[in-house]
N, C-alpha and C positions, 0 to 999 in steps of 0.2 A: 608353228601349228602342231606338228608332231615330229618325233625323232625316231627314225628307223634304226633298229639294232641288227647287225648282221650276225646270223647264227649258222655256224658251219654244218650243223646236223640237220638243217631243214630238208635236205634232199633225201634223207633216208627215214624221215618220220613216218610212223605208221598212222593210219586213220583210225582213231578210237573215239567212239561217240560218248558224250557225257549224258548221264541220266541223273538229274538232280531230284527226282521226285520220290513219291512213296513207293516202296517195293512190295506192298500188299497187292496181290494179283486180283483181289476182289474189289478194288477201287473201280468205279464205273465212270463212263464217259462224262456223265453229268456232274461228277464230283469235283470239288475245289477244296481238297482236304488239308491244305496248308497255305501259308503266305505265298502269294503269287501263283497259286494253282498247282496242278498235278506235277509239273516239272520244276516248279520253283522259279520259273523264268517269266511269269506274267503272260503266258500264251494259252489261248483257248482255241479248241478246234470247233467250237459251236458255230452253227450258222443261224441266220435270222436275228442276230444281236442288234438291238435298236441303234440307229444312227442318230436320231433326234429325240428329244424329250423336253418337257416343260412342266410347270406345276399342274397344268390341266391336260397333259398329253403323255401317254404311254407310262403312267404311274399305276402299276397294278395293285400295290398296297404300300402302306406306310404304317409302321408300328413304333410306339414309344417303348424304350428299354428301361430297365430298372435304374439306370444311371448312365453318365457319359463314359467316354473312353476313346482311345485312339487305336486300339487293336482292330484288325480287319476281320470280317466275317469269313468263316470257312463252311464248306458244305460236304456232307457225306450222306448219300441216300436221300431220305426225305427230311433230314435234319440240318439246321443251320446252328453253328456254335459260335459264340463270341463272349467277350468278357466286359464287365462294367465296374464302376465304383460309385460310391456316394458318401455323403456325410462330411467330407473335408476337402477344401480347395475345389469345391463344386463350381463350375463356370456359371456365372450370373447369380449365384446364391451366396457369395461371400466365402470367407475362409472356413468358418465353422471351427469345430474342435477336432484335434487329431484323434482323440479317443473315440470319436464317432465314425471314423473311417471304416467303410465296409466295401468288400469286393465280392463280385458275383461271377459265376459261370452260368450262362443261360443257353437254353436250347429252344429253337423256334421251328415251327413247321415250314418247310421250304415253299410250299405252294401258297399258303395263306398268311404267313407271318405270325400265326397264333403261338403264344408262349406255351411250350410243352412243360418246361420246368426251369427253375432258377435255384442255384445253390450258392449260399454264402460261404466264403472261405475266410479263415481267421487271418488277420494282419498282425505281423510282428512290429511292435512299436519300440522306439520312435521311428517314424518314416521321414524321408527327406521332404523338404519343401522345394520343389523344382524351381529353377530360375526362370522357367517359362510355364505359365499355368496350363498351357495346352497339353503338356506332356502327361499330366494326370497320373493315375495309379493303376490303369488297366491298358497297357500299351503293347505288350508282347502278344502277337497273334498265336492262337492255339494251333495244334496239329491233331489230326484224328486218323485212326485206322478202323478196321472192321469191328474191333472190340472195344476201343477206348477213345476218349478225348483227353489230351494232355494240355495243361495250362501252366503259365509261368508268371509269378507275381514277385519277382525280385527276391529280396531278402526274406520274404514270407514263404518262398519255396516253389517247387514244382508239384502240381497236383494231377492225379489221374482219376477220371470218372468213367463209369460204363455209360452206355448210351441212354440208360434210363435215369442217370443222375446220381447213381450210388458212388460215393467216394471210395476209391480202391487203395490209394497210397499217397503219401506226401514225402517229399525229399528236400533237404536243404542243400544249397549249392554255394552258400557264402552269406556273410552278414554285413558287408560293407555298404555304405551309401555313396551315391554320386549325385552331383548337382543336376545332371541330366536325367536321373532316374534310371529305370530299367526299360529296355525296349526290344531286345532281340527276339525275333520269332523262333519257335522250336522247329527242329528237323528230326525226322525218323530215318534210321538206317538199320535194316535187318532187325535185331532185337534191341536196338539202342534208341534212346531219346537223347539227342544232342542239344546241349544247353550252352549258349554263349553267355557265360556268367562274368563278363568283363567287369561290370559295375560291382558285383558282389564279392568276387574273389580273384579277379584277373585270370580266370581259367575257362577252358572249354571242358565241360563235364559230360561224360557219357553215362547215362543211367540205364539199367535194365528196365525195359518198358513194362514187363509183367510185375516186377516187384518194387521198382524204384530204387533198388540198391546201386550204389556207385560202382561202375565197372573200371573206369580209368579217369584220369584228370590230366589235361595238358595245361601247364602254367605259362605265364608270360604273355597272356592275351590282354593287351592293353589298348584302350581307346578304340574299341570295336563294337559296333552297335547293329550288326546285321545278322541274318540267318546264315549259319554255316551251310555249305553246299557239298554234295557228294559227286565226285567226278570219276568217270570210267576211263581208265588208261590201259589200253591193251587187255581188257577183261579184268583188270584189277581196280579196286576202288580206292580213292583217296578223298579225305575230307579237306576242303579248302576253306580258309578263313583269312580275311584281310585285317591287319592290325596297323597301328601307326607306323609307317615307313616300310612295311613288309607285307608280302603275301606268303602264307604258310601252307604246305601240304602235310597232312597228318595221317598216320596209319590208323584206320578205324578199328583195328583189333587191339592195339596196344596204347594208342594215344601218343606214340613217339613221333616227333617231328621228322619227316622224311626229307623235306627240302624247304628252303626259304629263298625268296626273291626280293631284293631291295627295290622299292617303288619310286623313291624320291619324293613321296607325298608326306609332308610334315604335319598332317592334320589327323583328327580322328576319322574313322572310316564308317560311314553310315550306309551308302548305297550297297546293295548286295551284289556280289560278283555273278556273272553268268558264264557258261562254258559250252563249248561244242568241239567235237573232234579233238579232244585232249587239250584245247587251249582255253585259258581262263582270262576273262576280260573284267577289269575292275575300274572304278571311279571313286573319287573322294577329294575333299578339300575345295578351296576357292582361289588359289593362286599358285603360280609356278607349275610344276608337273602335277597333274591332277588325275591321271589315268594311264592305263597301259594294258599290255597283254603279256602273258607268260605261258609257256607250254608246261603242263604238269608232267609228272613222271620222273623228274630228276632226283638227284640225291645231293645233300649238302647245300652250299650256297650256289644257286643256279643263275644268279644275276647275269653273268657274262655269257652263259651258254644257252639259256632258255628264255630270257626276256626278249620279246619280239619287237616291241615299239612302246613309246610313251607319247603322251599328248598333254597339251596345256589347255585343252578345252574339256571341261567336265561339269560336275554338279556335286553338291555337298550333301544332299538328302535323298532324292528319289533314285531308284534303281534304273537300269537300262533294259532295252529290248534288243535281242539278237534275232534277226530274221533274214533269211536268204542272202547271207554273206555281208549283211550290213548291221551296224549298231545304231540304235536310236535312243536319244535321251533329251531331257529338257533341263536347263539350268534352274536351280531352285529359286534364285533371286533375280536373274536378269531377264527372264521371260524369253529366252532364246532356245529354239529347238535345233538339235543337231542330228546329222546323219554322217556316219563315218564308215569307210571300208574296213571290214573286220580284219582282213589279211594284213593291211599296212597301217591302219590308223588314219589314213588320209581323210580329211574332212570333205565330204561330198556336198553338204549344204549347212549353212548357219543362218537361221532365219528368226528374226525377232517377231513375236506374235503381239500385235497391237493390244495394249491394255492388260497383258498377261501379268499376274501377280505371283506371289510366293507359291511354290509347289513343294509339298511334303509327301503327297501321295505318290506311290510308284505307278507307272503306266501299265496298261494291259493291251494286249493285241488280240483282235478277233475279226474275222471276216475281211482280212486285208486292211484293217484300220488300226491305228494306235490311238488310245484314249488317254489324254493327259488331264488330270483333275487338279484345279488350283485350290489353294488354301481357302479362298473366298467362295468356293462352290461351283465355279464355272468349269465345264469339261470341254476341252478343245479336241476335236477328232481330226486326225491327219491321215493321209494315205501312207500305208506301210510300204513305201517304195522310195528310191533315191532321188525322186523329183518331188520337191515340197509342194503339197496341196492341202489346204484346210478344207475339210469336207463338211464340218458342222461345228457349232458352238452352242452348248446347252447349259441350262441352270435349273436347279430345283426350287429356287426362290432367292430372296434377298437376304443379306447379312448372315450368310451361313459360314460355317467353319468346318472344313473337311481336312483331316489329317490321315485318316485310314485309307487303305488302298481298296479298290473295288474287287469284287469276286464275280465270276460268271458261272451260271448253271442253267443248262437247257435253254440257252438263248436269252436268259434274263441277267441283268446287271444288278448286283446287290451293292448298294452305296450307303455307307455309314456316315451320318451327319451328327456327330456328338451323341446325343441321347436318342436318336431316331435311326431306324433302318428302313431304307427305301428299296422296293423291288421295281425295276424299270424293265418293261418289255413291250413288244408290239401288241397292240390290242386288235 
Protein backbone atom coordinates (compact mmCIF):
# COMPACT_ATOMS: atom_id res chain seq x y z
CA UNK A 1 0.00 0.00 0.00
CA UNK A 2 2.68 2.48 1.03
CA UNK A 3 6.30 2.38 2.00
CA UNK A 4 7.58 4.55 4.86
CA UNK A 5 11.08 6.00 4.60
CA UNK A 6 12.93 6.66 7.87
CA UNK A 7 14.46 10.13 7.95
CA UNK A 8 16.91 10.98 10.69
CA UNK A 9 16.34 14.69 10.43
CA UNK A 10 12.60 14.53 11.13
CA UNK A 11 13.00 15.49 14.78
CA UNK A 12 14.61 18.83 14.06
CA UNK A 13 12.60 19.93 11.04
CA UNK A 14 11.27 23.47 11.20
CA UNK A 15 7.66 24.24 10.41
CA UNK A 16 7.55 26.24 7.19
CA UNK A 17 4.35 26.97 5.37
CA UNK A 18 4.04 26.57 1.60
CA UNK A 19 2.35 29.36 -0.34
CA UNK A 20 1.81 28.35 -3.92
CA UNK A 21 -0.33 31.26 -4.99
CA UNK A 22 -0.18 34.70 -6.52
CA UNK A 23 2.06 37.10 -4.58
CA UNK A 24 0.08 40.19 -5.69
CA UNK A 25 -1.42 41.67 -2.50
CA UNK A 26 -4.32 43.11 -4.49
CA UNK A 27 -5.80 39.71 -5.29
CA UNK A 28 -9.26 39.62 -3.67
CA UNK A 29 -11.02 36.85 -1.82
CA UNK A 30 -13.41 36.34 -4.76
CA UNK A 31 -10.54 35.85 -7.20
CA UNK A 32 -9.43 32.54 -8.73
CA UNK A 33 -6.45 33.97 -10.65
CA UNK A 34 -4.70 30.77 -11.72
CA UNK A 35 -5.23 27.05 -12.21
CA UNK A 36 -6.66 25.57 -9.00
CA UNK A 37 -7.24 28.93 -7.36
CA UNK A 38 -5.32 31.44 -5.23
CA UNK A 39 -3.03 28.85 -3.62
CA UNK A 40 -2.79 26.56 -6.66
CA UNK A 41 -4.11 23.70 -4.52
CA UNK A 42 -7.78 23.64 -5.54
CA UNK A 43 -9.06 25.12 -2.26
CA UNK A 44 -11.69 27.85 -1.90
CA UNK A 45 -12.63 29.68 1.29
CA UNK A 46 -16.01 30.67 -0.15
CA UNK A 47 -19.21 29.78 1.66
CA UNK A 48 -22.57 29.04 0.11
CA UNK A 49 -21.10 27.01 -2.75
CA UNK A 50 -23.92 24.90 -4.25
CA UNK A 51 -24.07 21.25 -3.27
CA UNK A 52 -26.54 20.22 -5.97
CA UNK A 53 -27.46 21.29 -9.49
CA UNK A 54 -29.14 20.04 -12.65
CA UNK A 55 -29.96 21.43 -16.11
CA UNK A 56 -32.98 23.21 -14.59
CA UNK A 57 -31.58 23.88 -11.11
CA UNK A 58 -29.00 26.40 -9.85
CA UNK A 59 -27.74 27.33 -13.34
CA UNK A 60 -27.30 31.11 -13.16
CA UNK A 61 -26.08 31.47 -16.74
CA UNK A 62 -24.61 29.56 -19.65
CA UNK A 63 -22.67 31.15 -22.52
CA UNK A 64 -21.24 29.87 -25.78
CA UNK A 65 -17.54 30.55 -26.29
CA UNK A 66 -15.77 31.34 -29.59
CA UNK A 67 -14.50 27.76 -29.63
CA UNK A 68 -13.75 24.68 -27.53
CA UNK A 69 -10.74 24.11 -25.31
CA UNK A 70 -9.63 22.31 -22.19
CA UNK A 71 -8.08 25.25 -20.36
CA UNK A 72 -9.82 26.18 -17.11
CA UNK A 73 -11.44 29.55 -16.38
CA UNK A 74 -9.72 32.00 -14.05
CA UNK A 75 -11.24 35.01 -12.29
CA UNK A 76 -9.82 38.40 -11.36
CA UNK A 77 -12.16 41.07 -10.09
CA UNK A 78 -15.20 41.25 -12.37
CA UNK A 79 -13.44 39.46 -15.23
CA UNK A 80 -13.26 35.82 -16.28
CA UNK A 81 -10.40 34.86 -18.60
CA UNK A 82 -9.97 31.68 -20.60
CA UNK A 83 -8.71 30.45 -23.99
CA UNK A 84 -10.34 28.77 -26.99
CA UNK A 85 -9.54 27.54 -30.48
CA UNK A 86 -11.42 26.90 -33.73
CA UNK A 87 -10.99 25.92 -37.37
CA UNK A 88 -8.98 22.70 -37.02
CA UNK A 89 -9.64 19.42 -35.19
CA UNK A 90 -12.83 20.98 -33.91
CA UNK A 91 -14.86 18.40 -31.94
CA UNK A 92 -18.02 17.35 -33.80
CA UNK A 93 -17.08 19.38 -36.89
CA UNK A 94 -14.37 17.25 -38.45
CA UNK A 95 -10.68 17.83 -38.90
CA UNK A 96 -10.76 20.85 -41.18
CA UNK A 97 -7.57 22.47 -42.49
CA UNK A 98 -4.58 23.24 -40.30
CA UNK A 99 -4.23 26.61 -42.03
CA UNK A 100 -7.60 27.59 -40.52
CA UNK A 101 -6.51 27.02 -36.91
CA UNK A 102 -7.34 30.04 -34.77
CA UNK A 103 -6.73 30.64 -31.09
CA UNK A 104 -8.45 33.12 -28.82
CA UNK A 105 -8.06 34.77 -25.44
CA UNK A 106 -11.47 35.83 -24.15
CA UNK A 107 -12.69 37.98 -21.28
CA UNK A 108 -16.19 37.59 -19.85
CA UNK A 109 -18.16 39.49 -17.24
CA UNK A 110 -18.09 37.48 -14.02
CA UNK A 111 -21.69 38.21 -13.00
CA UNK A 112 -23.46 37.78 -16.35
CA UNK A 113 -21.12 35.82 -18.63
CA UNK A 114 -21.35 38.57 -21.25
CA UNK A 115 -18.35 38.70 -23.60
CA UNK A 116 -16.21 41.74 -22.85
CA UNK A 117 -13.61 41.05 -25.53
CA UNK A 118 -11.98 38.33 -27.61
CA UNK A 119 -8.48 38.49 -29.08
CA UNK A 120 -7.09 36.16 -31.71
CA UNK A 121 -3.45 35.11 -31.40
CA UNK A 122 -1.37 33.89 -34.30
CA UNK A 123 -0.57 30.17 -34.48
CA UNK A 124 2.81 28.99 -35.64
CA UNK A 125 2.38 26.16 -38.12
CA UNK A 126 2.69 23.31 -38.56
CA UNK A 127 0.96 22.25 -35.34
CA UNK A 128 0.74 18.74 -34.02
CA UNK A 129 -2.27 16.49 -34.50
CA UNK A 130 -2.79 15.19 -30.94
CA UNK A 131 -3.31 11.48 -30.55
CA UNK A 132 -6.44 12.31 -28.61
CA UNK A 133 -8.79 14.89 -30.07
CA UNK A 134 -9.85 16.11 -26.62
CA UNK A 135 -6.48 17.76 -26.01
CA UNK A 136 -7.09 20.45 -28.61
CA UNK A 137 -5.08 23.63 -28.99
CA UNK A 138 -6.19 25.71 -25.98
CA UNK A 139 -5.20 23.57 -23.02
CA UNK A 140 -2.91 25.64 -20.80
CA UNK A 141 -4.81 27.62 -18.16
CA UNK A 142 -3.91 31.35 -18.06
CA UNK A 143 -2.78 33.26 -14.98
CA UNK A 144 -3.60 36.88 -14.10
CA UNK A 145 -2.43 39.64 -11.79
CA UNK A 146 -3.72 43.16 -11.15
CA UNK A 147 -2.23 44.43 -14.43
CA UNK A 148 -2.12 41.60 -16.97
CA UNK A 149 -3.36 38.20 -18.07
CA UNK A 150 -0.77 35.72 -19.36
CA UNK A 151 -1.57 32.86 -21.74
CA UNK A 152 0.43 29.97 -23.20
CA UNK A 153 -0.13 28.33 -26.59
CA UNK A 154 2.80 25.94 -26.87
CA UNK A 155 5.18 26.58 -29.75
CA UNK A 156 3.13 29.66 -30.67
CA UNK A 157 4.40 31.24 -27.47
CA UNK A 158 3.43 33.02 -24.28
CA UNK A 159 1.27 36.15 -24.61
CA UNK A 160 0.53 38.97 -22.18
CA UNK A 161 -2.54 41.22 -22.44
CA UNK A 162 -3.78 44.04 -20.27
CA UNK A 163 -7.25 43.65 -18.79
CA UNK A 164 -8.77 45.65 -21.66
CA UNK A 165 -7.42 43.16 -24.21
CA UNK A 166 -4.39 45.05 -25.51
CA UNK A 167 -1.53 42.72 -26.43
CA UNK A 168 1.59 43.76 -24.50
CA UNK A 169 4.19 41.16 -25.46
CA UNK A 170 4.84 37.73 -26.89
CA UNK A 171 7.67 35.33 -26.02
CA UNK A 172 8.86 32.06 -27.52
CA UNK A 173 9.82 29.21 -25.19
CA UNK A 174 10.56 26.48 -27.76
CA UNK A 175 9.46 25.10 -31.10
CA UNK A 176 9.21 21.32 -30.61
CA UNK A 177 5.96 19.38 -30.93
CA UNK A 178 4.69 16.51 -28.79
CA UNK A 179 1.95 13.97 -29.42
CA UNK A 180 0.18 15.11 -26.26
CA UNK A 181 0.34 18.77 -27.25
CA UNK A 182 0.92 21.58 -24.73
CA UNK A 183 -0.93 21.59 -21.45
CA UNK A 184 0.92 23.04 -18.43
CA UNK A 185 -0.74 26.03 -16.70
CA UNK A 186 1.32 29.14 -16.00
CA UNK A 187 2.52 30.30 -12.58
CA UNK A 188 3.54 33.74 -11.32
CA UNK A 189 6.25 34.36 -8.75
CA UNK A 190 7.37 37.90 -7.92
CA UNK A 191 8.26 39.44 -11.31
CA UNK A 192 8.40 36.10 -13.12
CA UNK A 193 6.06 34.12 -15.33
CA UNK A 194 7.02 30.46 -14.91
CA UNK A 195 6.45 28.33 -18.02
CA UNK A 196 6.68 24.55 -18.02
CA UNK A 197 7.85 24.18 -21.63
CA UNK A 198 8.47 20.44 -21.42
CA UNK A 199 6.86 19.80 -24.81
CA UNK A 200 8.46 22.77 -26.56
CA UNK A 201 12.06 22.70 -25.29
CA UNK A 202 12.30 20.34 -22.27
CA UNK A 203 12.75 23.45 -20.14
CA UNK A 204 11.28 25.43 -17.30
CA UNK A 205 11.46 29.03 -18.51
CA UNK A 206 11.20 32.15 -16.34
CA UNK A 207 10.04 35.28 -18.17
CA UNK A 208 9.94 38.84 -16.90
CA UNK A 209 6.24 39.48 -16.55
CA UNK A 210 6.52 43.14 -17.57
CA UNK A 211 8.55 42.64 -20.74
CA UNK A 212 8.40 38.95 -21.65
CA UNK A 213 12.21 38.77 -21.72
CA UNK A 214 13.75 35.48 -20.65
CA UNK A 215 15.36 35.68 -17.20
CA UNK A 216 16.58 32.08 -16.90
CA UNK A 217 15.98 28.60 -18.25
CA UNK A 218 16.27 25.28 -16.41
CA UNK A 219 16.82 22.36 -18.79
CA UNK A 220 16.17 18.64 -18.48
CA UNK A 221 12.44 19.05 -17.81
CA UNK A 222 11.10 15.87 -19.40
CA UNK A 223 7.63 14.33 -19.47
CA UNK A 224 6.11 16.94 -17.17
CA UNK A 225 2.64 18.37 -17.83
CA UNK A 226 1.69 20.28 -14.71
CA UNK A 227 1.99 23.76 -13.24
CA UNK A 228 5.22 24.43 -11.30
CA UNK A 229 4.58 25.39 -7.68
CA UNK A 230 6.39 27.76 -5.33
CA UNK A 231 7.14 26.39 -1.86
CA UNK A 232 8.16 28.39 1.21
CA UNK A 233 10.95 26.74 3.20
CA UNK A 234 12.01 28.64 6.32
CA UNK A 235 11.16 31.94 4.63
CA UNK A 236 12.99 31.08 1.42
CA UNK A 237 11.22 30.20 -1.82
CA UNK A 238 11.81 27.17 -4.03
CA UNK A 239 10.17 26.24 -7.30
CA UNK A 240 9.13 22.59 -7.33
CA UNK A 241 8.36 20.58 -10.44
CA UNK A 242 7.92 16.84 -11.01
CA UNK A 243 9.44 15.16 -14.06
CA UNK A 244 9.64 11.52 -15.06
CA UNK A 245 11.37 9.73 -12.18
CA UNK A 246 12.19 12.80 -10.08
CA UNK A 247 10.94 15.81 -8.18
CA UNK A 248 13.15 18.89 -8.48
CA UNK A 249 13.66 21.96 -6.30
CA UNK A 250 14.81 25.00 -8.29
CA UNK A 251 16.19 28.37 -7.21
CA UNK A 252 13.68 31.03 -8.40
CA UNK A 253 16.43 33.62 -8.76
CA UNK A 254 18.85 31.68 -10.95
CA UNK A 255 17.05 28.59 -12.25
CA UNK A 256 19.70 26.37 -10.64
CA UNK A 257 18.56 22.94 -9.47
CA UNK A 258 18.93 22.94 -5.68
CA UNK A 259 17.85 19.36 -5.01
CA UNK A 260 16.39 16.30 -6.66
CA UNK A 261 14.48 13.34 -5.25
CA UNK A 262 14.06 10.05 -7.05
CA UNK A 263 10.39 9.04 -7.06
CA UNK A 264 10.42 5.58 -8.58
CA UNK A 265 7.64 6.69 -10.96
CA UNK A 266 8.43 5.65 -14.52
CA UNK A 267 5.65 7.65 -16.16
CA UNK A 268 5.06 11.17 -17.36
CA UNK A 269 3.88 13.47 -14.55
CA UNK A 270 0.50 15.14 -15.05
CA UNK A 271 -1.04 15.71 -11.58
CA UNK A 272 0.23 18.87 -9.96
CA UNK A 273 2.12 18.56 -6.65
CA UNK A 274 0.75 20.20 -3.50
CA UNK A 275 2.68 21.31 -0.44
CA UNK A 276 2.34 22.32 3.18
CA UNK A 277 4.82 22.92 6.02
CA UNK A 278 7.72 22.40 3.62
CA UNK A 279 6.57 18.95 2.46
CA UNK A 280 5.71 18.29 -1.19
CA UNK A 281 3.18 15.59 -2.12
CA UNK A 282 3.11 14.21 -5.66
CA UNK A 283 1.25 11.61 -7.75
CA UNK A 284 1.65 10.23 -11.27
CA UNK A 285 1.52 7.05 -13.33
CA UNK A 286 -0.70 3.99 -13.21
CA UNK A 287 1.40 1.10 -11.91
CA UNK A 288 4.11 0.38 -9.36
CA UNK A 289 5.14 3.36 -7.23
CA UNK A 290 2.81 6.20 -8.22
CA UNK A 291 3.24 8.82 -5.51
CA UNK A 292 5.03 10.01 -2.43
CA UNK A 293 6.20 12.85 -0.26
CA UNK A 294 9.50 14.73 -0.02
CA UNK A 295 10.63 17.48 2.30
CA UNK A 296 11.84 20.52 0.38
CA UNK A 297 14.89 22.55 1.37
CA UNK A 298 17.65 20.02 0.80
CA UNK A 299 20.67 20.15 -1.48
CA UNK A 300 21.82 17.64 -4.05
CA UNK A 301 20.26 14.19 -4.22
CA UNK A 302 17.92 14.11 -1.22
CA UNK A 303 16.27 10.74 -1.91
CA UNK A 304 17.75 9.04 1.17
CA UNK A 305 17.47 11.98 3.54
CA UNK A 306 14.26 13.84 2.57
CA UNK A 307 11.92 11.35 0.90
CA UNK A 308 9.30 10.54 3.53
CA UNK A 309 7.13 7.83 1.98
CA UNK A 310 5.96 6.33 -1.31
CA UNK A 311 2.64 4.77 -2.34
CA UNK A 312 1.27 2.43 -4.98
CA UNK A 313 -2.16 4.08 -4.92
CA UNK A 314 -2.36 7.07 -7.22
CA UNK A 315 -3.79 8.67 -10.34
CA UNK A 316 -2.38 9.63 -13.71
CA UNK A 317 -4.26 12.84 -14.58
CA UNK A 318 -6.15 14.83 -11.90
CA UNK A 319 -4.34 16.53 -9.04
CA UNK A 320 -4.93 15.97 -5.34
CA UNK A 321 -6.37 17.89 -2.40
CA UNK A 322 -4.51 18.45 0.89
CA UNK A 323 -6.84 19.24 3.79
CA UNK A 324 -6.42 19.02 7.56
CA UNK A 325 -3.63 16.46 7.50
CA UNK A 326 -5.13 14.25 4.82
CA UNK A 327 -4.68 13.85 1.07
CA UNK A 328 -7.65 13.20 -1.21
CA UNK A 329 -7.64 12.11 -4.84
CA UNK A 330 -9.51 10.01 -7.38
CA UNK A 331 -8.01 7.54 -9.84
CA UNK A 332 -8.52 8.75 -13.39
CA UNK A 333 -9.66 5.38 -14.81
CA UNK A 334 -10.68 3.13 -11.90
CA UNK A 335 -13.37 5.34 -10.39
CA UNK A 336 -11.79 4.88 -6.96
CA UNK A 337 -11.63 7.71 -4.42
CA UNK A 338 -8.76 7.72 -1.93
CA UNK A 339 -7.93 9.36 1.36
CA UNK A 340 -4.44 9.06 2.85
CA UNK A 341 -2.75 10.32 5.97
CA UNK A 342 -0.38 13.06 4.79
CA UNK A 343 2.22 12.34 7.46
CA UNK A 344 2.70 8.68 6.61
CA UNK A 345 0.97 7.96 3.30
CA UNK A 346 -1.24 5.38 5.03
CA UNK A 347 -4.41 4.80 3.04
CA UNK A 348 -7.40 5.74 5.21
CA UNK A 349 -10.07 4.79 2.69
CA UNK A 350 -10.24 3.38 -0.82
CA UNK A 351 -13.79 3.51 -2.17
CA UNK A 352 -15.10 2.69 -5.63
CA UNK A 353 -17.82 5.09 -6.75
CA UNK A 354 -20.56 3.24 -8.65
CA UNK A 355 -20.62 4.13 -12.34
CA UNK A 356 -17.65 6.47 -12.08
CA UNK A 357 -15.93 7.11 -15.41
CA UNK A 358 -12.70 8.73 -16.56
CA UNK A 359 -11.66 11.81 -14.60
CA UNK A 360 -9.32 14.38 -16.14
CA UNK A 361 -10.55 17.43 -14.24
CA UNK A 362 -8.76 18.23 -10.98
CA UNK A 363 -10.91 18.35 -7.82
CA UNK A 364 -11.79 21.45 -5.84
CA UNK A 365 -12.58 21.86 -2.14
CA UNK A 366 -15.13 24.28 -0.69
CA UNK A 367 -17.47 24.34 2.31
CA UNK A 368 -15.99 21.11 3.67
CA UNK A 369 -16.71 19.25 0.44
CA UNK A 370 -14.60 17.86 -2.39
CA UNK A 371 -15.98 18.09 -5.93
CA UNK A 372 -14.79 15.44 -8.42
CA UNK A 373 -15.93 16.01 -12.02
CA UNK A 374 -15.93 13.15 -14.51
CA UNK A 375 -14.98 13.34 -18.17
CA UNK A 376 -18.60 12.50 -18.99
CA UNK A 377 -19.99 15.49 -17.06
CA UNK A 378 -21.09 14.11 -13.68
CA UNK A 379 -19.76 15.77 -10.52
CA UNK A 380 -19.52 13.63 -7.39
CA UNK A 381 -19.42 15.59 -4.13
CA UNK A 382 -17.87 13.86 -1.10
CA UNK A 383 -17.20 15.00 2.44
CA UNK A 384 -13.72 16.44 3.01
CA UNK A 385 -13.07 14.15 5.96
CA UNK A 386 -11.36 10.78 6.48
CA UNK A 387 -14.72 8.97 6.59
CA UNK A 388 -16.04 8.39 3.08
CA UNK A 389 -19.42 10.00 2.42
CA UNK A 390 -21.05 10.80 -0.93
CA UNK A 391 -23.06 13.98 -0.44
CA UNK A 392 -24.40 14.55 -3.96
CA UNK A 393 -24.10 13.58 -7.61
CA UNK A 394 -24.82 16.25 -10.22
CA UNK A 395 -24.91 16.59 -14.01
CA UNK A 396 -25.40 19.49 -16.39
CA UNK A 397 -26.87 17.28 -19.10
CA UNK A 398 -26.25 14.18 -21.18
CA UNK A 399 -23.31 13.35 -23.46
CA UNK A 400 -21.08 16.09 -22.12
CA UNK A 401 -17.31 16.08 -22.11
CA UNK A 402 -15.46 17.94 -19.37
CA UNK A 403 -11.67 18.10 -19.25
CA UNK A 404 -11.23 21.53 -17.67
CA UNK A 405 -11.15 22.01 -13.90
CA UNK A 406 -13.80 24.14 -12.16
CA UNK A 407 -13.19 27.57 -10.66
CA UNK A 408 -14.99 29.14 -7.69
CA UNK A 409 -15.77 32.82 -7.23
CA UNK A 410 -18.12 34.34 -4.62
CA UNK A 411 -19.82 31.04 -3.99
CA UNK A 412 -20.35 30.26 -7.66
CA UNK A 413 -18.82 27.38 -9.60
CA UNK A 414 -17.59 28.08 -13.12
CA UNK A 415 -17.66 24.88 -15.16
CA UNK A 416 -16.29 24.66 -18.69
CA UNK A 417 -17.90 22.13 -21.02
CA UNK A 418 -15.90 22.33 -24.26
CA UNK A 419 -17.42 25.33 -26.06
CA UNK A 420 -19.66 26.50 -23.21
CA UNK A 421 -19.12 28.01 -19.79
CA UNK A 422 -21.66 27.45 -17.01
CA UNK A 423 -22.10 29.49 -13.87
CA UNK A 424 -23.57 27.36 -11.07
CA UNK A 425 -24.89 29.02 -7.92
CA UNK A 426 -27.67 28.98 -5.37
CA UNK A 427 -30.77 30.78 -6.63
